[in-house]
Structures are given as structure tokens and as C-alpha cells.
A tleap script that builds the chain and sets N, CA, C and O, in Angstrom:
source leaprc.protein.ff14SB
mol = sequence {
  NMET PHE LYS SER LEU ASP PRO LEU LEU HIE
  SER GLN LEU ARG LEU GLY VAL MET SER ILE
  LEU ILE GLY ALA GLU GLN ALA ASP PHE THR
  PHE LEU LYS GLU LYS THR GLY ALA THR ALA
  GLY ASN ILE SER VAL GLN ILE ASP LYS LEU
  GLU LYS ALA GLY TYR ILE ALA VAL GLU LYS
  SER PHE LYS GLY LYS ARG PRO LEU THR THR
  CYS LYS VAL THR LYS LYS GLY ILE VAL ALA
  PHE GLU THR TYR VAL ASN HIE LEU LYS THR
  TYR ILE CTHR
}
set mol.1.N position { 7.550 11.119 -24.205 }
set mol.1.CA position { 8.190 9.252 -24.334 }
set mol.1.C position { 7.650 9.366 -22.845 }
set mol.1.O position { 7.479 10.446 -22.280 }
set mol.2.N position { 7.397 8.104 -22.269 }
set mol.2.CA position { 6.811 7.652 -21.906 }
set mol.2.C position { 7.559 7.960 -20.041 }
set mol.2.O position { 8.717 7.579 -19.873 }
set mol.3.N position { 7.039 8.424 -19.188 }
set mol.3.CA position { 7.813 8.598 -17.809 }
set mol.3.C position { 7.842 7.038 -17.440 }
set mol.3.O position { 6.995 6.223 -17.807 }
set mol.4.N position { 9.092 6.738 -16.561 }
set mol.4.CA position { 9.136 5.412 -15.876 }
set mol.4.C position { 7.938 5.038 -14.488 }
set mol.4.O position { 7.481 5.831 -13.664 }
set mol.5.N position { 7.762 4.029 -14.584 }
set mol.5.CA position { 6.490 3.946 -13.180 }
set mol.5.C position { 7.272 3.467 -12.007 }
set mol.5.O position { 8.340 2.936 -12.314 }
set mol.6.N position { 7.035 3.520 -10.915 }
set mol.6.CA position { 7.397 2.976 -9.995 }
set mol.6.C position { 7.786 1.442 -9.428 }
set mol.6.O position { 7.102 0.977 -8.516 }
set mol.7.N position { 8.817 0.724 -9.947 }
set mol.7.CA position { 8.337 -0.566 -9.585 }
set mol.7.C position { 7.731 -1.108 -8.530 }
set mol.7.O position { 6.874 -1.972 -8.718 }
set mol.8.N position { 8.035 -0.739 -7.382 }
set mol.8.CA position { 7.183 -1.022 -6.459 }
set mol.8.C position { 5.639 -1.117 -6.201 }
set mol.8.O position { 4.905 -1.869 -5.560 }
set mol.9.N position { 5.509 -0.192 -6.863 }
set mol.9.CA position { 3.713 0.486 -7.050 }
set mol.9.C position { 3.174 -0.161 -7.980 }
set mol.9.O position { 1.995 -0.512 -7.932 }
set mol.10.N position { 4.265 -0.509 -9.340 }
set mol.10.CA position { 3.628 -1.144 -9.957 }
set mol.10.C position { 3.492 -2.770 -10.143 }
set mol.10.O position { 3.722 -3.468 -11.131 }
set mol.11.N position { 2.921 -3.201 -8.503 }
set mol.11.CA position { 2.467 -4.437 -8.306 }
set mol.11.C position { 1.125 -4.527 -8.212 }
set mol.11.O position { 0.463 -3.742 -7.534 }
set mol.12.N position { 0.521 -5.702 -9.034 }
set mol.12.CA position { -1.031 -4.768 -8.142 }
set mol.12.C position { -1.787 -5.149 -7.322 }
set mol.12.O position { -3.006 -4.992 -7.391 }
set mol.13.N position { -0.938 -5.947 -6.035 }
set mol.13.CA position { -1.594 -6.071 -4.773 }
set mol.13.C position { -1.167 -4.960 -4.190 }
set mol.13.O position { -1.934 -4.348 -3.447 }
set mol.14.N position { 0.397 -4.413 -4.470 }
set mol.14.CA position { 0.946 -3.224 -3.695 }
set mol.14.C position { 0.478 -2.326 -4.217 }
set mol.14.O position { 0.584 -1.365 -3.455 }
set mol.15.N position { -0.074 -2.016 -5.246 }
set mol.15.CA position { -1.066 -0.943 -5.511 }
set mol.15.C position { -2.603 -0.633 -5.255 }
set mol.15.O position { -3.420 0.235 -5.563 }
set mol.16.N position { -2.555 -1.731 -4.576 }
set mol.16.CA position { -4.153 -2.148 -4.238 }
set mol.16.C position { -4.165 -1.705 -2.791 }
set mol.16.O position { -5.189 -1.230 -2.299 }
set mol.17.N position { -3.369 -1.811 -2.300 }
set mol.17.CA position { -2.823 -1.322 -1.032 }
set mol.17.C position { -2.526 -0.108 -0.439 }
set mol.17.O position { -2.623 0.304 0.717 }
set mol.18.N position { -2.067 0.474 -1.686 }
set mol.18.CA position { -1.655 1.940 -1.504 }
set mol.18.C position { -2.732 2.413 -1.805 }
set mol.18.O position { -3.103 3.185 -0.921 }
set mol.19.N position { -3.711 2.307 -2.949 }
set mol.19.CA position { -5.238 2.595 -3.260 }
set mol.19.C position { -5.884 3.031 -2.073 }
set mol.19.O position { -6.159 4.149 -1.636 }
set mol.20.N position { -6.153 1.254 -1.435 }
set mol.20.CA position { -7.035 1.818 0.115 }
set mol.20.C position { -6.306 2.715 1.134 }
set mol.20.O position { -6.902 3.685 1.602 }
set mol.21.N position { -5.540 2.543 1.352 }
set mol.21.CA position { -4.940 3.526 2.337 }
set mol.21.C position { -4.916 5.260 1.772 }
set mol.21.O position { -5.233 6.232 2.458 }
set mol.22.N position { -4.509 5.273 0.530 }
set mol.22.CA position { -4.817 6.655 0.202 }
set mol.22.C position { -6.527 7.322 0.720 }
set mol.22.O position { -6.740 8.431 1.211 }
set mol.23.N position { -7.317 6.484 0.481 }
set mol.23.CA position { -8.713 6.623 0.682 }
set mol.23.C position { -9.298 6.793 1.948 }
set mol.23.O position { -10.177 7.554 2.354 }
set mol.24.N position { -8.422 5.661 2.644 }
set mol.24.CA position { -8.780 5.467 4.256 }
set mol.24.C position { -8.018 5.831 5.476 }
set mol.24.O position { -8.348 5.514 6.619 }
set mol.25.N position { -6.585 6.779 5.018 }
set mol.25.CA position { -5.409 6.819 5.331 }
set mol.25.C position { -4.909 5.903 6.518 }
set mol.25.O position { -3.854 6.355 6.962 }
set mol.26.N position { -5.357 4.671 7.226 }
set mol.26.CA position { -5.335 4.036 7.596 }
set mol.26.C position { -6.064 2.746 7.448 }
set mol.26.O position { -7.286 2.895 7.429 }
set mol.27.N position { -5.577 1.329 7.322 }
set mol.27.CA position { -6.709 0.149 7.293 }
set mol.27.C position { -6.353 -1.217 8.480 }
set mol.27.O position { -5.169 -1.555 8.496 }
set mol.28.N position { -6.861 -1.625 8.991 }
set mol.28.CA position { -6.053 -3.273 9.417 }
set mol.28.C position { -5.597 -4.536 8.524 }
set mol.28.O position { -6.266 -4.811 7.528 }
set mol.29.N position { -4.321 -5.411 8.910 }
set mol.29.CA position { -4.473 -6.130 7.819 }
set mol.29.C position { -5.547 -6.775 7.180 }
set mol.29.O position { -5.713 -6.960 5.975 }
set mol.30.N position { -6.503 -7.206 8.466 }
set mol.30.CA position { -7.689 -7.873 7.746 }
set mol.30.C position { -8.752 -7.510 7.120 }
set mol.30.O position { -9.499 -8.199 6.425 }
set mol.31.N position { -8.831 -6.012 7.473 }
set mol.31.CA position { -9.272 -5.207 5.853 }
set mol.31.C position { -8.627 -5.591 4.662 }
set mol.31.O position { -8.988 -6.317 3.735 }
set mol.32.N position { -7.539 -4.918 4.893 }
set mol.32.CA position { -6.857 -5.248 3.560 }
set mol.32.C position { -6.561 -6.311 2.970 }
set mol.32.O position { -6.258 -6.216 1.780 }
set mol.33.N position { -6.557 -7.579 3.584 }
set mol.33.CA position { -6.378 -8.464 2.893 }
set mol.33.C position { -7.899 -9.387 2.298 }
set mol.33.O position { -8.046 -10.203 1.388 }
set mol.34.N position { -8.889 -8.769 3.342 }
set mol.34.CA position { -10.266 -8.753 2.342 }
set mol.34.C position { -10.492 -8.066 1.530 }
set mol.34.O position { -10.965 -8.824 0.684 }
set mol.35.N position { -10.508 -6.733 0.973 }
set mol.35.CA position { -10.590 -5.419 0.256 }
set mol.35.C position { -9.700 -6.586 -0.919 }
set mol.35.O position { -10.329 -7.307 -1.694 }
set mol.36.N position { -8.398 -6.572 -0.852 }
set mol.36.CA position { -7.895 -7.425 -2.303 }
set mol.36.C position { -7.563 -8.537 -2.297 }
set mol.36.O position { -6.622 -8.873 -3.016 }
set mol.37.N position { -8.313 -9.597 -1.375 }
set mol.37.CA position { -8.417 -10.830 -1.512 }
set mol.37.C position { -7.225 -11.831 -2.193 }
set mol.37.O position { -7.173 -12.766 -2.992 }
set mol.38.N position { -6.214 -10.947 -1.275 }
set mol.38.CA position { -4.609 -11.526 -1.311 }
set mol.38.C position { -4.638 -12.242 -0.093 }
set mol.38.O position { -5.253 -11.808 0.882 }
set mol.39.N position { -3.896 -13.510 -0.078 }
set mol.39.CA position { -3.715 -14.494 1.253 }
set mol.39.C position { -3.119 -13.987 2.276 }
set mol.39.O position { -2.306 -13.109 1.986 }
set mol.40.N position { -3.262 -14.290 3.650 }
set mol.40.CA position { -2.396 -13.873 4.779 }
set mol.40.C position { -0.525 -13.511 4.568 }
set mol.40.O position { 0.206 -12.554 4.822 }
set mol.41.N position { -0.381 -14.647 4.071 }
set mol.41.CA position { 1.275 -14.525 3.413 }
set mol.41.C position { 1.783 -13.716 2.401 }
set mol.41.O position { 2.863 -13.127 2.439 }
set mol.42.N position { 0.769 -13.701 1.267 }
set mol.42.CA position { 1.099 -12.647 0.324 }
set mol.42.C position { 0.604 -11.200 0.779 }
set mol.42.O position { 1.319 -10.287 0.367 }
set mol.43.N position { -0.018 -10.990 1.221 }
set mol.43.CA position { -0.450 -9.320 1.970 }
set mol.43.C position { 0.795 -9.325 2.977 }
set mol.43.O position { 1.704 -8.536 2.717 }
set mol.44.N position { 0.907 -10.101 4.040 }
set mol.44.CA position { 1.804 -9.725 4.798 }
set mol.44.C position { 3.470 -9.259 3.999 }
set mol.44.O position { 3.978 -8.255 4.498 }
set mol.45.N position { 3.869 -9.593 3.422 }
set mol.45.CA position { 5.050 -9.511 2.590 }
set mol.45.C position { 4.869 -8.338 1.676 }
set mol.45.O position { 5.853 -7.823 1.146 }
set mol.46.N position { 4.003 -8.020 1.527 }
set mol.46.CA position { 3.671 -6.889 0.366 }
set mol.46.C position { 3.575 -5.318 1.459 }
set mol.46.O position { 4.082 -4.222 1.220 }
set mol.47.N position { 2.842 -5.688 2.520 }
set mol.47.CA position { 3.228 -4.141 3.518 }
set mol.47.C position { 4.439 -4.247 4.178 }
set mol.47.O position { 4.733 -3.268 4.864 }
set mol.48.N position { 5.471 -5.464 4.150 }
set mol.48.CA position { 6.907 -5.490 4.694 }
set mol.48.C position { 7.634 -4.720 3.707 }
set mol.48.O position { 8.609 -4.165 4.212 }
set mol.49.N position { 7.484 -4.495 2.438 }
set mol.49.CA position { 8.278 -4.437 1.256 }
set mol.49.C position { 7.768 -2.607 1.218 }
set mol.49.O position { 8.602 -1.705 1.147 }
set mol.50.N position { 6.340 -2.382 1.279 }
set mol.50.CA position { 5.865 -1.063 1.732 }
set mol.50.C position { 6.861 -0.126 2.668 }
set mol.50.O position { 7.637 0.805 2.456 }
set mol.51.N position { 6.417 -0.876 3.806 }
set mol.51.CA position { 7.235 -0.271 5.071 }
set mol.51.C position { 8.492 0.117 4.796 }
set mol.51.O position { 8.951 1.251 4.931 }
set mol.52.N position { 9.168 -1.072 4.317 }
set mol.52.CA position { 10.684 -1.104 3.763 }
set mol.52.C position { 11.006 -0.233 3.156 }
set mol.52.O position { 12.197 0.055 3.279 }
set mol.53.N position { 10.369 0.428 2.431 }
set mol.53.CA position { 10.685 1.564 0.811 }
set mol.53.C position { 9.658 3.029 1.688 }
set mol.53.O position { 9.508 4.076 1.058 }
set mol.54.N position { 9.111 2.896 2.986 }
set mol.54.CA position { 8.685 4.223 3.528 }
set mol.54.C position { 7.555 4.697 3.107 }
set mol.54.O position { 7.152 5.849 3.270 }
set mol.55.N position { 6.961 3.737 2.501 }
set mol.55.CA position { 5.375 4.309 1.893 }
set mol.55.C position { 4.664 4.161 3.116 }
set mol.55.O position { 3.881 4.982 3.593 }
set mol.56.N position { 4.966 3.142 3.556 }
set mol.56.CA position { 3.197 2.917 4.937 }
set mol.56.C position { 4.211 3.258 5.979 }
set mol.56.O position { 5.366 3.682 5.984 }
set mol.57.N position { 3.306 2.899 6.866 }
set mol.57.CA position { 3.749 3.063 8.508 }
set mol.57.C position { 2.948 1.924 9.263 }
set mol.57.O position { 1.749 2.020 9.526 }
set mol.58.N position { 3.796 0.759 9.603 }
set mol.58.CA position { 3.114 -0.259 10.581 }
set mol.58.C position { 3.005 0.092 11.829 }
set mol.58.O position { 3.936 0.730 12.320 }
set mol.59.N position { 1.754 -0.265 12.700 }
set mol.59.CA position { 1.859 -0.459 13.960 }
set mol.59.C position { 1.201 -1.625 14.657 }
set mol.59.O position { -0.028 -1.685 14.692 }
set mol.60.N position { 2.064 -2.689 15.294 }
set mol.60.CA position { 1.284 -3.911 16.006 }
set mol.60.C position { 0.738 -3.311 17.548 }
set mol.60.O position { 1.198 -2.510 18.361 }
set mol.61.N position { -0.483 -4.152 17.473 }
set mol.61.CA position { -0.224 -3.667 18.627 }
set mol.61.C position { -1.808 -5.047 19.226 }
set mol.61.O position { -2.248 -5.779 18.340 }
set mol.62.N position { -2.204 -5.124 20.179 }
set mol.62.CA position { -3.181 -6.137 20.519 }
set mol.62.C position { -4.667 -5.468 20.578 }
set mol.62.O position { -4.944 -4.333 20.966 }
set mol.63.N position { -5.633 -6.575 20.043 }
set mol.63.CA position { -6.950 -6.114 20.631 }
set mol.63.C position { -7.543 -7.531 21.052 }
set mol.63.O position { -7.611 -8.659 20.563 }
set mol.64.N position { -7.978 -6.814 22.332 }
set mol.64.CA position { -7.926 -7.912 23.165 }
set mol.64.C position { -6.767 -9.071 23.491 }
set mol.64.O position { -5.709 -8.786 24.052 }
set mol.65.N position { -7.080 -10.269 23.106 }
set mol.65.CA position { -5.876 -11.304 22.910 }
set mol.65.C position { -5.488 -11.650 21.770 }
set mol.65.O position { -4.940 -12.745 21.641 }
set mol.66.N position { -5.673 -10.821 20.694 }
set mol.66.CA position { -5.538 -10.633 19.184 }
set mol.66.C position { -4.250 -9.488 18.617 }
set mol.66.O position { -3.986 -8.325 18.922 }
set mol.67.N position { -3.650 -10.466 17.669 }
set mol.67.CA position { -2.963 -8.844 17.233 }
set mol.67.C position { -3.467 -7.987 16.494 }
set mol.67.O position { -4.339 -8.507 15.799 }
set mol.68.N position { -3.356 -7.027 16.322 }
set mol.68.CA position { -3.570 -6.484 15.663 }
set mol.68.C position { -2.634 -5.412 14.583 }
set mol.68.O position { -2.073 -4.447 15.102 }
set mol.69.N position { -2.524 -5.614 13.261 }
set mol.69.CA position { -1.204 -4.642 12.458 }
set mol.69.C position { -2.244 -3.672 11.572 }
set mol.69.O position { -2.914 -3.880 10.561 }
set mol.70.N position { -2.058 -2.551 12.414 }
set mol.70.CA position { -2.522 -1.046 10.991 }
set mol.70.C position { -1.655 -0.670 10.396 }
set mol.70.O position { -0.492 -0.681 10.800 }
set mol.71.N position { -1.962 -0.331 9.507 }
set mol.71.CA position { -1.618 0.326 7.941 }
set mol.71.C position { -1.354 1.519 7.840 }
set mol.71.O position { -2.503 1.780 7.484 }
set mol.72.N position { -0.869 2.494 7.833 }
set mol.72.CA position { -1.043 3.855 7.556 }
set mol.72.C position { -0.080 4.605 6.158 }
set mol.72.O position { 1.093 4.341 5.893 }
set mol.73.N position { -0.636 5.204 5.703 }
set mol.73.CA position { 0.012 5.974 4.217 }
set mol.73.C position { 0.965 6.947 5.231 }
set mol.73.O position { 0.596 7.363 6.330 }
set mol.74.N position { 2.105 7.174 4.682 }
set mol.74.CA position { 3.180 7.971 5.216 }
set mol.74.C position { 3.130 9.456 3.937 }
set mol.74.O position { 2.630 9.264 2.829 }
set mol.75.N position { 3.499 10.330 4.183 }
set mol.75.CA position { 4.010 11.450 2.937 }
set mol.75.C position { 4.465 11.115 2.227 }
set mol.75.O position { 4.089 11.264 1.065 }
set mol.76.N position { 5.520 10.485 2.581 }
set mol.76.CA position { 6.426 9.675 1.166 }
set mol.76.C position { 5.778 8.923 0.281 }
set mol.76.O position { 6.049 8.992 -0.917 }
set mol.77.N position { 4.756 8.038 0.811 }
set mol.77.CA position { 3.862 7.014 0.356 }
set mol.77.C position { 3.004 7.830 -0.612 }
set mol.77.O position { 2.652 7.584 -1.765 }
set mol.78.N position { 2.841 8.554 -0.054 }
set mol.78.CA position { 1.597 9.909 -1.069 }
set mol.78.C position { 1.959 10.663 -2.019 }
set mol.78.O position { 1.363 10.972 -3.051 }
set mol.79.N position { 3.190 11.014 -1.546 }
set mol.79.CA position { 4.272 11.747 -2.840 }
set mol.79.C position { 4.430 10.649 -3.852 }
set mol.79.O position { 4.129 11.043 -4.979 }
set mol.80.N position { 4.876 9.171 -3.793 }
set mol.80.CA position { 5.075 8.000 -4.489 }
set mol.80.C position { 3.935 7.811 -5.262 }
set mol.80.O position { 3.757 7.640 -6.468 }
set mol.81.N position { 3.301 7.871 -4.424 }
set mol.81.CA position { 1.543 7.407 -5.186 }
set mol.81.C position { 0.986 8.254 -6.042 }
set mol.81.O position { 0.344 7.657 -6.905 }
set mol.82.N position { 0.974 9.924 -6.191 }
set mol.82.CA position { 0.461 10.645 -6.846 }
set mol.82.C position { 1.398 10.995 -7.909 }
set mol.82.O position { 0.996 11.565 -8.924 }
set mol.83.N position { 2.686 10.672 -7.727 }
set mol.83.CA position { 3.546 10.260 -8.817 }
set mol.83.C position { 3.368 9.312 -9.805 }
set mol.83.O position { 3.122 9.542 -10.989 }
set mol.84.N position { 3.478 8.435 -9.369 }
set mol.84.CA position { 2.740 6.706 -9.742 }
set mol.84.C position { 1.777 7.370 -10.866 }
set mol.84.O position { 1.918 7.182 -12.074 }
set mol.85.N position { 0.741 8.204 -10.249 }
set mol.85.CA position { -0.477 8.278 -10.958 }
set mol.85.C position { -0.486 9.176 -12.656 }
set mol.85.O position { -0.878 8.911 -13.793 }
set mol.86.N position { 0.141 10.232 -12.018 }
set mol.86.CA position { 0.818 11.283 -12.782 }
set mol.86.C position { 1.309 10.688 -13.804 }
set mol.86.O position { 0.928 10.809 -14.968 }
set mol.87.N position { 2.574 9.718 -13.206 }
set mol.87.CA position { 3.250 9.576 -14.810 }
set mol.87.C position { 2.216 7.829 -15.459 }
set mol.87.O position { 2.713 7.289 -16.447 }
set mol.88.N position { 1.489 7.452 -15.113 }
set mol.88.CA position { 0.504 6.617 -16.035 }
set mol.88.C position { -0.014 7.203 -16.337 }
set mol.88.O position { -0.496 6.576 -17.280 }
set mol.89.N position { -0.605 8.433 -16.366 }
set mol.89.CA position { -1.434 9.334 -17.136 }
set mol.89.C position { -0.416 9.781 -18.394 }
set mol.89.O position { -0.866 10.201 -19.460 }
set mol.90.N position { 0.698 9.668 -18.184 }
set mol.90.CA position { 1.410 10.176 -19.587 }
set mol.90.C position { 1.377 8.833 -20.744 }
set mol.90.O position { 1.640 9.034 -21.929 }
set mol.91.N position { 1.030 7.502 -20.230 }
set mol.91.CA position { 0.745 6.355 -21.140 }
set mol.91.C position { -0.768 6.619 -21.775 }
set mol.91.O position { -0.858 6.095 -22.885 }
set mol.92.N position { -1.958 7.288 -21.358 }
set mol.92.CA position { -3.279 7.222 -21.908 }
set mol.92.C position { -3.415 8.733 -22.730 }
set mol.92.O position { -4.409 9.090 -23.362 }
set mol.93.N position { -2.072 9.565 -22.536 }
set mol.93.CA position { -2.440 10.890 -23.139 }
set mol.93.C position { -1.870 10.801 -23.995 }
set mol.93.O position { -1.865 11.706 -24.830 }
savepdb mol mol.pdb
quit
């Protein structure tokens, strides 16, 4: 029987953000936007959902006079991502 997939991570954009953060540990908003090809509004909403779930931590600061949003995967996010991948593997095998 197939194991259930985390609906939060089953979104292509949120899964993309988590995949980037798993590999890079942290990334700024602009980097995530460019790598995913998402609009600023859409990536912002998805980052907010991941943060509310506790999967990522978001830090807002300034680089000079420009706002800088940095995202970092949390331990809870790592566990959720690994579980998602392992459950997804049950669909393949």
C-alpha cells in the first residue's frame, strides 16, 4: 500500500524550495525566486506556508538599504523532507 505524502511538500514550488534549502542549507529570497522561476508574490506565499509549518526559518534583515530575506531549513523540515522522499519511493518500488 502507498504511504501518504505530505500535502505541504507535494506542491511543486514548495518541494522545489525545500530541495534547494536541503542542498544549500540556506538561501535568500532572490536566489529561491530565480532558481524556481516563480513570481515574487507566489514564492513569498509558499515561503510563508513552509515557515508556518516549521519546515523553514525565515530571517529578515537589510543588505545596505535593501531588504534581505534569508531562508534556512529546520530540523523539522529535514525530517519532513526525508519522510516525503522515502514515502515517494514506495510509489516507485
